[in-house]
The first five atom37 places (N, CA, C, CB, O) and aatype in JSON, in Angstrom:
{
  "aatype": [12, 16, 10, 0, 1, 15, 0, 15, 14, 0, 19, 18, 0, 10, 8, 6, 2, 14, 3, 17, 13, 7, 14, 13, 1, 3, 0, 13, 6, 0, 6, 7, 19, 14, 10, 19, 6, 17, 10, 10, 19, 3, 7, 19, 9, 3, 10, 3, 6, 19, 14, 14, 6, 7, 19, 13, 17, 15, 1, 9, 15, 0, 15, 15, 8, 16, 1, 7, 8, 10, 1, 15, 11, 3, 18, 16, 1, 15, 19, 10, 15, 17, 10, 6, 15, 8, 7, 1, 1, 16, 19, 2, 7, 1, 19, 4, 15, 2, 15, 1],
  "atom_mask": [
    [1, 1, 1, 1, 1],
    [1, 1, 1, 1, 1],
    [1, 1, 1, 1, 1],
    [1, 1, 1, 1, 1],
    [1, 1, 1, 1, 1],
    [1, 1, 1, 1, 1],
    [1, 1, 1, 1, 1],
    [1, 1, 1, 1, 1],
    [1, 1, 1, 1, 1],
    [1, 1, 1, 1, 1],
    [1, 1, 1, 1, 1],
    [1, 1, 1, 1, 1],
    [1, 1, 1, 1, 1],
    [1, 1, 1, 1, 1],
    [1, 1, 1, 1, 1],
    [1, 1, 1, 1, 1],
    [1, 1, 1, 1, 1],
    [1, 1, 1, 1, 1],
    [1, 1, 1, 1, 1],
    [1, 1, 1, 1, 1],
    [1, 1, 1, 1, 1],
    [1, 1, 1, 0, 1],
    [1, 1, 1, 1, 1],
    [1, 1, 1, 1, 1],
    [1, 1, 1, 1, 1],
    [1, 1, 1, 1, 1],
    [1, 1, 1, 1, 1],
    [1, 1, 1, 1, 1],
    [1, 1, 1, 1, 1],
    [1, 1, 1, 1, 1],
    [1, 1, 1, 1, 1],
    [1, 1, 1, 0, 1],
    [1, 1, 1, 1, 1],
    [1, 1, 1, 1, 1],
    [1, 1, 1, 1, 1],
    [1, 1, 1, 1, 1],
    [1, 1, 1, 1, 1],
    [1, 1, 1, 1, 1],
    [1, 1, 1, 1, 1],
    [1, 1, 1, 1, 1],
    [1, 1, 1, 1, 1],
    [1, 1, 1, 1, 1],
    [1, 1, 1, 0, 1],
    [1, 1, 1, 1, 1],
    [1, 1, 1, 1, 1],
    [1, 1, 1, 1, 1],
    [1, 1, 1, 1, 1],
    [1, 1, 1, 1, 1],
    [1, 1, 1, 1, 1],
    [1, 1, 1, 1, 1],
    [1, 1, 1, 1, 1],
    [1, 1, 1, 1, 1],
    [1, 1, 1, 1, 1],
    [1, 1, 1, 0, 1],
    [1, 1, 1, 1, 1],
    [1, 1, 1, 1, 1],
    [1, 1, 1, 1, 1],
    [1, 1, 1, 1, 1],
    [1, 1, 1, 1, 1],
    [1, 1, 1, 1, 1],
    [1, 1, 1, 1, 1],
    [1, 1, 1, 1, 1],
    [1, 1, 1, 1, 1],
    [1, 1, 1, 1, 1],
    [1, 1, 1, 1, 1],
    [1, 1, 1, 1, 1],
    [1, 1, 1, 1, 1],
    [1, 1, 1, 0, 1],
    [1, 1, 1, 1, 1],
    [1, 1, 1, 1, 1],
    [1, 1, 1, 1, 1],
    [1, 1, 1, 1, 1],
    [1, 1, 1, 1, 1],
    [1, 1, 1, 1, 1],
    [1, 1, 1, 1, 1],
    [1, 1, 1, 1, 1],
    [1, 1, 1, 1, 1],
    [1, 1, 1, 1, 1],
    [1, 1, 1, 1, 1],
    [1, 1, 1, 1, 1],
    [1, 1, 1, 1, 1],
    [1, 1, 1, 1, 1],
    [1, 1, 1, 1, 1],
    [1, 1, 1, 1, 1],
    [1, 1, 1, 1, 1],
    [1, 1, 1, 1, 1],
    [1, 1, 1, 0, 1],
    [1, 1, 1, 1, 1],
    [1, 1, 1, 1, 1],
    [1, 1, 1, 1, 1],
    [1, 1, 1, 1, 1],
    [1, 1, 1, 1, 1],
    [1, 1, 1, 0, 1],
    [1, 1, 1, 1, 1],
    [1, 1, 1, 1, 1],
    [1, 1, 1, 1, 1],
    [1, 1, 1, 1, 1],
    [1, 1, 1, 1, 1],
    [1, 1, 1, 1, 1],
    [1, 1, 1, 1, 1]
  ],
  "atom_positions": [
    [[1.45, -1.29, 0.1], [0.11, -0.25, -0.2], [0.61, 0.87, 0.27], [-1.4, -0.56, 0.56], [1.28, 0.93, 1.3]],
    [[0.15, 2.4, -0.84], [1.53, 3.23, -0.69], [0.61, 4.03, -0.42], [2.76, 3.57, -1.85], [-0.35, 4.03, -1.19]],
    [[0.59, 4.84, 0.6], [-0.2, 6.41, 1.31], [-0.2, 7.44, 0.04], [0.93, 7.34, 2.88], [0.45, 7.46, -1.01]],
    [[-0.95, 8.04, 0.44], [-1.31, 9.08, -0.71], [-0.4, 10.66, -0.05], [-3.48, 9.28, -0.84], [0.02, 10.84, 1.09]],
    [[-0.34, 11.57, -1.19], [0.39, 12.2, -1.16], [-0.12, 13.83, -1.53], [1.25, 11.52, -1.82], [-0.19, 14.01, -2.75]],
    [[-0.45, 14.95, -0.75], [-0.73, 15.49, -1.39], [0.83, 16.89, -1.91], [-2.1, 15.71, -0.75], [1.85, 17.15, -1.26]],
    [[0.5, 17.27, -2.83], [1.1, 18.11, -3.53], [1.82, 19.6, -2.63], [0.0, 18.39, -4.59], [2.92, 20.0, -3.01]],
    [[1.35, 20.1, -1.85], [1.28, 20.81, -1.0], [1.07, 20.7, 0.32], [0.75, 21.32, -1.33], [0.14, 19.95, 0.62]],
    [[1.68, 21.27, 1.28], [0.82, 20.67, 2.82], [-0.61, 20.52, 3.19], [1.09, 21.51, 3.9], [-1.42, 21.45, 3.16]],
    [[-0.83, 19.52, 3.48], [-2.12, 19.25, 3.86], [-2.07, 18.59, 5.38], [-2.77, 18.29, 2.76], [-1.16, 18.32, 6.16]],
    [[-3.88, 18.46, 5.4], [-3.99, 17.36, 6.6], [-4.48, 15.95, 6.18], [-5.02, 17.86, 7.73], [-5.3, 15.69, 5.31]],
    [[-3.8, 15.09, 7.0], [-3.51, 13.83, 6.51], [-4.86, 13.73, 7.85], [-1.61, 13.0, 6.5], [-5.09, 14.37, 8.88]],
    [[-5.37, 12.78, 7.26], [-6.71, 12.66, 8.53], [-5.78, 10.59, 8.15], [-9.53, 13.33, 7.77], [-5.19, 10.08, 7.2]],
    [[-6.12, 10.22, 9.27], [-5.54, 9.13, 9.56], [-6.82, 8.05, 10.29], [-4.24, 9.55, 10.5], [-7.16, 8.07, 11.47]],
    [[-7.43, 7.07, 9.13], [-8.87, 6.52, 9.78], [-8.85, 5.01, 9.15], [-10.47, 7.54, 9.24], [-8.18, 4.33, 8.37]],
    [[-9.97, 4.95, 9.96], [-10.64, 3.29, 9.35], [-11.48, 3.06, 8.91], [-10.9, 2.36, 9.96], [-11.57, 2.15, 8.08]],
    [[-12.71, 4.01, 9.42], [-13.78, 3.73, 8.96], [-14.58, 5.08, 7.79], [-14.51, 3.37, 10.29], [-14.9, 6.18, 8.21]],
    [[-14.76, 4.66, 6.35], [-15.02, 5.62, 5.56], [-16.21, 6.16, 5.76], [-14.9, 5.29, 4.41], [-16.37, 7.37, 5.61]],
    [[-17.48, 5.1, 6.23], [-18.54, 5.42, 6.53], [-18.98, 6.43, 7.39], [-18.89, 4.59, 6.77], [-20.17, 6.77, 7.4]],
    [[-17.95, 7.07, 8.28], [-18.31, 8.3, 9.2], [-17.48, 9.15, 9.24], [-18.53, 8.08, 10.47], [-17.22, 9.94, 10.15]],
    [[-16.95, 9.0, 8.03], [-15.57, 10.39, 7.5], [-16.15, 11.22, 7.08], [-14.38, 10.22, 6.3], [-15.57, 12.31, 7.16]],
    [[-17.64, 11.23, 6.36], [-18.37, 12.13, 5.26], [-18.2, 13.21, 5.44], [0.0, 0.0, 0.0], [-17.53, 13.91, 4.68]],
    [[-19.05, 13.85, 7.04], [-18.8, 15.11, 7.84], [-17.74, 15.88, 7.95], [-18.95, 14.94, 8.9], [-17.8, 17.11, 7.87]],
    [[-16.51, 15.12, 8.19], [-14.8, 15.48, 7.94], [-14.78, 16.4, 6.86], [-13.73, 14.11, 7.47], [-14.75, 17.63, 6.77]],
    [[-14.83, 15.23, 5.9], [-14.61, 15.62, 4.61], [-15.41, 17.12, 4.05], [-15.05, 14.34, 3.8], [-15.02, 18.22, 3.66]],
    [[-16.4, 16.61, 4.22], [-17.49, 18.27, 3.57], [-17.35, 19.23, 4.29], [-19.25, 18.29, 3.55], [-17.84, 20.3, 3.92]],
    [[-16.6, 19.17, 5.63], [-16.2, 20.73, 6.24], [-15.05, 20.58, 6.19], [-16.6, 21.29, 7.68], [-15.47, 21.5, 5.49]],
    [[-13.62, 20.32, 6.17], [-12.41, 20.48, 4.93], [-12.76, 20.82, 3.96], [-11.7, 19.45, 4.48], [-12.08, 21.76, 3.56]],
    [[-13.82, 20.41, 3.07], [-13.84, 20.8, 1.96], [-14.43, 22.37, 1.85], [-14.51, 19.79, 1.25], [-14.16, 23.3, 1.09]],
    [[-15.31, 22.24, 2.9], [-16.06, 24.08, 2.63], [-15.16, 24.66, 2.91], [-17.35, 24.83, 3.55], [-14.86, 25.54, 2.1]],
    [[-14.08, 24.49, 4.36], [-13.18, 25.51, 4.67], [-12.06, 25.66, 3.5], [-12.55, 25.2, 6.07], [-11.29, 26.6, 3.73]],
    [[-11.84, 25.09, 2.51], [-10.76, 24.95, 1.13], [-9.65, 24.15, 1.95], [0.0, 0.0, 0.0], [-8.54, 24.04, 1.44]],
    [[-9.89, 23.61, 3.14], [-8.32, 23.16, 3.75], [-7.75, 21.38, 2.5], [-8.71, 22.52, 6.26], [-8.09, 20.2, 2.44]],
    [[-7.13, 21.94, 2.06], [-6.36, 20.1, 1.26], [-6.46, 19.06, 2.48], [-4.07, 20.11, 0.73], [-6.17, 19.03, 3.68]],
    [[-7.06, 18.18, 1.47], [-7.1, 16.88, 2.51], [-6.84, 15.83, 2.11], [-8.2, 16.57, 3.08], [-7.01, 15.62, 0.91]],
    [[-6.25, 14.56, 3.11], [-6.12, 13.42, 2.29], [-6.25, 12.43, 3.32], [-4.82, 13.31, 1.42], [-5.85, 12.45, 4.48]],
    [[-7.0, 11.41, 2.57], [-7.55, 10.14, 3.86], [-6.69, 9.13, 3.67], [-9.22, 9.39, 3.74], [-6.64, 8.43, 2.66]],
    [[-5.88, 9.01, 4.84], [-5.34, 7.11, 4.94], [-5.66, 6.47, 5.32], [-4.48, 6.52, 5.34], [-5.23, 6.21, 6.45]],
    [[-6.52, 5.77, 4.83], [-7.77, 4.56, 5.31], [-6.48, 3.21, 5.68], [-9.29, 3.97, 3.49], [-5.76, 2.7, 4.82]],
    [[-6.46, 2.89, 7.16], [-5.58, 2.19, 7.68], [-6.24, 0.69, 8.15], [-4.99, 3.04, 8.76], [-6.25, 0.15, 9.25]],
    [[-6.75, 0.29, 6.93], [-7.35, -1.14, 7.51], [-6.23, -1.83, 7.57], [-8.48, -1.97, 6.65], [-5.85, -2.01, 8.73]],
    [[-5.33, -2.45, 6.47], [-4.62, -3.22, 5.9], [-3.15, -2.67, 5.07], [-5.56, -3.81, 5.12], [-3.4, -1.68, 4.39]],
    [[-1.75, -3.1, 5.02], [-1.17, -2.93, 3.79], [-0.2, -2.5, 4.84], [0.0, 0.0, 0.0], [-0.29, -2.29, 6.05]],
    [[1.04, -2.42, 3.69], [2.62, -2.46, 5.16], [2.84, -0.75, 4.07], [4.85, -4.6, 5.01], [2.55, -0.56, 2.88]],
    [[3.62, 0.5, 5.39], [4.02, 1.4, 5.15], [6.11, 0.97, 4.94], [3.29, 2.38, 6.31], [6.62, 0.02, 5.52]],
    [[6.93, 1.99, 3.98], [8.13, 1.76, 3.82], [8.86, 2.9, 5.26], [8.5, 2.1, 2.06], [8.71, 4.1, 5.49]],
    [[9.36, 2.23, 5.71], [9.7, 3.43, 7.07], [11.08, 3.76, 6.58], [9.75, 2.73, 9.01], [11.79, 4.4, 7.36]],
    [[11.53, 3.44, 5.5], [12.53, 4.57, 4.97], [12.19, 5.11, 4.2], [13.63, 4.36, 4.55], [13.17, 5.58, 3.61]],
    [[11.12, 5.43, 3.67], [10.78, 6.93, 3.54], [10.15, 7.81, 4.46], [10.06, 7.07, 2.6], [9.45, 7.59, 5.45]],
    [[10.6, 8.99, 3.85], [9.93, 10.3, 4.57], [8.76, 10.62, 4.41], [10.44, 11.42, 4.31], [8.32, 10.53, 3.27]],
    [[8.06, 10.99, 5.28], [6.36, 11.12, 5.31], [6.56, 12.13, 4.97], [5.34, 10.99, 6.54], [7.64, 12.62, 5.29]],
    [[5.36, 13.16, 3.93], [5.25, 14.21, 3.8], [5.42, 15.39, 4.88], [4.34, 14.11, 3.32], [5.76, 15.08, 6.02]],
    [[5.14, 16.96, 4.5], [4.95, 17.76, 5.05], [3.45, 17.74, 5.14], [5.61, 18.69, 4.6], [2.73, 17.57, 4.16]],
    [[2.97, 17.94, 6.45], [1.37, 18.39, 6.84], [1.39, 18.33, 8.62], [0.0, 0.0, 0.0], [2.23, 18.38, 9.52]],
    [[-0.43, 18.18, 8.45], [-0.41, 18.07, 9.82], [-1.43, 16.52, 9.84], [-1.08, 19.65, 10.66], [-2.5, 16.4, 9.25]],
    [[-0.92, 15.72, 10.49], [-1.88, 14.41, 10.7], [-2.55, 14.33, 11.66], [-1.33, 13.26, 10.78], [-2.48, 14.51, 12.88]],
    [[-3.1, 14.09, 11.08], [-4.65, 13.79, 12.53], [-5.78, 12.44, 12.61], [-6.04, 15.22, 12.3], [-6.63, 12.2, 11.76]],
    [[-5.55, 11.72, 13.78], [-5.75, 10.55, 14.06], [-6.82, 10.33, 14.6], [-4.94, 10.1, 14.62], [-6.95, 10.47, 15.82]],
    [[-7.89, 9.91, 13.76], [-9.32, 9.21, 13.57], [-9.79, 8.02, 13.75], [-9.67, 9.24, 12.57], [-10.9, 7.53, 13.51]],
    [[-8.7, 7.56, 14.28], [-8.15, 5.81, 14.48], [-9.87, 5.67, 15.21], [-6.17, 5.32, 15.99], [-10.18, 6.71, 15.79]],
    [[-10.84, 4.66, 15.23], [-11.61, 4.29, 16.69], [-10.84, 3.23, 17.35], [-13.22, 3.69, 16.53], [-9.96, 2.5, 16.89]],
    [[-11.41, 3.33, 18.65], [-10.9, 2.39, 19.36], [-11.82, 1.16, 19.56], [-10.51, 2.97, 20.52], [-11.63, 0.28, 20.4]],
    [[-13.14, 1.23, 18.38], [-14.05, 0.12, 18.19], [-13.67, -0.56, 16.24], [-15.95, 0.93, 18.54], [-14.28, -1.3, 15.48]],
    [[-12.82, -0.06, 16.18], [-12.16, -0.55, 14.68], [-12.2, -1.91, 14.82], [-10.54, -0.07, 14.28], [-12.67, -2.44, 13.81]],
    [[-11.81, -2.83, 15.85], [-12.21, -4.42, 15.51], [-13.41, -4.91, 15.72], [-11.5, -5.34, 16.2], [-13.55, -6.13, 15.74]],
    [[-14.31, -4.19, 15.87], [-16.01, -5.15, 15.82], [-16.67, -4.57, 14.17], [-17.56, -4.41, 17.63], [-17.8, -4.57, 13.68]],
    [[-15.47, -4.18, 13.74], [-15.53, -3.98, 12.16], [-14.43, -4.72, 11.22], [-15.35, -2.43, 11.88], [-14.07, -4.32, 10.11]],
    [[-14.05, -5.7, 11.78], [-13.04, -6.85, 11.33], [-12.08, -5.65, 10.84], [0.0, 0.0, 0.0], [-12.07, -5.68, 9.61]],
    [[-11.23, -4.55, 11.36], [-10.03, -4.33, 11.17], [-8.76, -4.57, 12.18], [-10.15, -3.22, 10.85], [-7.88, -3.84, 12.64]],
    [[-8.94, -5.31, 12.24], [-8.07, -5.83, 13.89], [-7.08, -5.7, 13.58], [-8.09, -7.3, 14.62], [-6.28, -6.45, 14.15]],
    [[-6.56, -4.82, 12.65], [-4.86, -4.69, 13.02], [-4.84, -3.06, 12.77], [-3.53, -5.75, 11.75], [-3.67, -2.69, 12.85]],
    [[-5.43, -2.33, 12.59], [-6.28, -1.25, 12.29], [-5.19, -0.44, 13.52], [-8.26, -1.49, 12.55], [-4.21, 0.19, 13.11]],
    [[-5.48, -0.53, 14.85], [-5.24, 0.05, 16.17], [-3.71, -0.08, 16.12], [-6.01, -0.74, 17.48], [-3.01, 0.87, 16.49]],
    [[-3.22, -1.14, 15.72], [-1.34, -1.37, 16.32], [-0.82, -0.34, 14.9], [-0.38, -3.81, 16.21], [0.08, 0.49, 14.78]],
    [[-1.99, -0.92, 13.85], [-0.81, -0.13, 11.86], [-1.05, 0.88, 12.73], [-1.59, 0.1, 9.46], [-0.04, 0.68, 13.41]],
    [[-1.87, 2.35, 13.59], [-1.93, 3.56, 13.24], [-0.71, 4.04, 14.43], [-3.56, 4.19, 13.28], [0.08, 4.97, 14.26]],
    [[-0.79, 3.06, 15.76], [0.34, 3.11, 16.57], [1.67, 3.45, 15.26], [0.47, 1.45, 17.55], [2.15, 4.58, 15.14]],
    [[2.09, 2.28, 14.39], [3.4, 1.88, 14.0], [3.57, 3.94, 13.31], [3.42, 0.05, 12.53], [4.4, 4.8, 13.58]],
    [[2.42, 3.95, 12.45], [2.21, 5.18, 11.74], [2.79, 6.21, 12.19], [1.02, 5.51, 11.63], [3.72, 6.73, 11.57]],
    [[2.22, 6.8, 13.66], [2.5, 7.57, 14.17], [3.56, 7.46, 14.8], [1.77, 7.84, 14.61], [4.19, 8.51, 14.69]],
    [[4.1, 6.69, 15.42], [5.08, 6.19, 16.04], [6.15, 6.86, 14.32], [4.8, 4.17, 16.61], [7.22, 7.46, 14.44]],
    [[5.67, 6.62, 13.32], [6.83, 7.08, 12.58], [6.99, 8.76, 11.74], [6.9, 5.94, 11.54], [8.01, 9.27, 11.29]],
    [[5.81, 9.22, 11.75], [5.54, 10.48, 11.58], [6.36, 11.39, 12.85], [3.91, 10.59, 11.55], [7.12, 12.33, 12.6]],
    [[6.09, 10.95, 14.03], [6.67, 11.83, 14.8], [8.05, 11.81, 15.36], [5.95, 11.91, 15.65], [8.57, 12.58, 16.17]],
    [[8.62, 10.53, 14.61], [10.2, 10.38, 14.57], [10.72, 11.01, 13.78], [10.72, 9.24, 14.35], [11.93, 11.15, 13.94]],
    [[9.98, 11.78, 12.41], [10.45, 12.63, 11.62], [10.04, 13.91, 11.91], [10.21, 12.31, 10.46], [9.97, 14.9, 11.19]],
    [[9.65, 13.68, 13.55], [9.03, 15.61, 13.85], [7.64, 16.02, 13.26], [0.0, 0.0, 0.0], [7.39, 17.18, 13.58]],
    [[6.71, 15.48, 12.55], [5.58, 15.71, 11.91], [4.29, 15.96, 13.22], [5.37, 14.38, 10.83], [4.12, 15.38, 14.29]],
    [[3.76, 16.74, 12.76], [2.77, 17.14, 13.41], [1.96, 16.1, 13.72], [2.18, 18.05, 12.82], [1.88, 15.46, 12.67]],
    [[1.18, 15.43, 14.75], [0.19, 14.58, 15.11], [-0.99, 15.87, 16.3], [1.13, 12.96, 16.01], [-0.83, 16.68, 17.21]],
    [[-2.29, 15.21, 15.35], [-2.99, 15.51, 16.41], [-3.63, 14.03, 16.76], [-4.03, 16.73, 16.11], [-3.84, 13.16, 15.91]],
    [[-3.95, 13.89, 18.45], [-4.27, 12.65, 19.0], [-3.05, 11.61, 18.62], [-5.71, 12.19, 18.43], [-3.26, 10.4, 18.55]],
    [[-1.71, 12.21, 18.37], [-0.87, 10.83, 17.96], [-0.56, 10.37, 19.21], [0.0, 0.0, 0.0], [-1.29, 10.6, 20.17]],
    [[0.55, 9.69, 19.31], [1.25, 9.18, 20.37], [1.95, 10.05, 21.47], [2.13, 8.43, 19.81], [2.12, 9.76, 22.65]],
    [[2.29, 11.11, 20.83], [3.19, 11.93, 21.28], [1.71, 12.99, 21.95], [4.46, 12.56, 19.92], [0.63, 13.1, 21.37]],
    [[2.09, 13.69, 23.3], [1.63, 14.55, 24.0], [2.28, 15.9, 24.63], [1.26, 13.88, 24.75], [2.75, 15.94, 25.76]],
    [[2.25, 16.75, 23.93], [3.1, 17.84, 24.46], [2.45, 19.16, 24.31], [4.44, 17.87, 23.77], [2.07, 19.49, 23.19]],
    [[2.25, 20.14, 25.58], [1.82, 21.82, 24.81], [2.31, 22.9, 24.6], [1.04, 22.46, 25.24], [1.93, 24.07, 24.55]],
    [[3.79, 21.99, 24.41], [4.87, 23.1, 23.39], [4.94, 22.94, 22.07], [6.4, 23.02, 23.67], [5.43, 23.85, 21.4]],
    [[4.49, 21.83, 21.48], [4.0, 22.07, 20.0], [3.43, 22.8, 19.58], [3.45, 21.45, 19.51], [3.18, 22.77, 18.38]]
  ]
}
């Protein structure tokens, strides 16, 4: 799986449930904010790759396993660790700090 990238800085929404994401997608579009969705239900990432610039917003659901996405939480933790190790700003990420 190749994670989509935006040509310019964007908000990257990490989630596992496209059925619940519509209102968020509509709100970002209404405000003209570039949005790239990363659906984290399966696949692999190349940890040698440098993540794109942008803000990464985790919308992963604690109940993802109830929809058959048994590995989404672990997958998201790995992706967030990768992003944060490259200094990317994450919202609802693994690192919590008021100094960011």
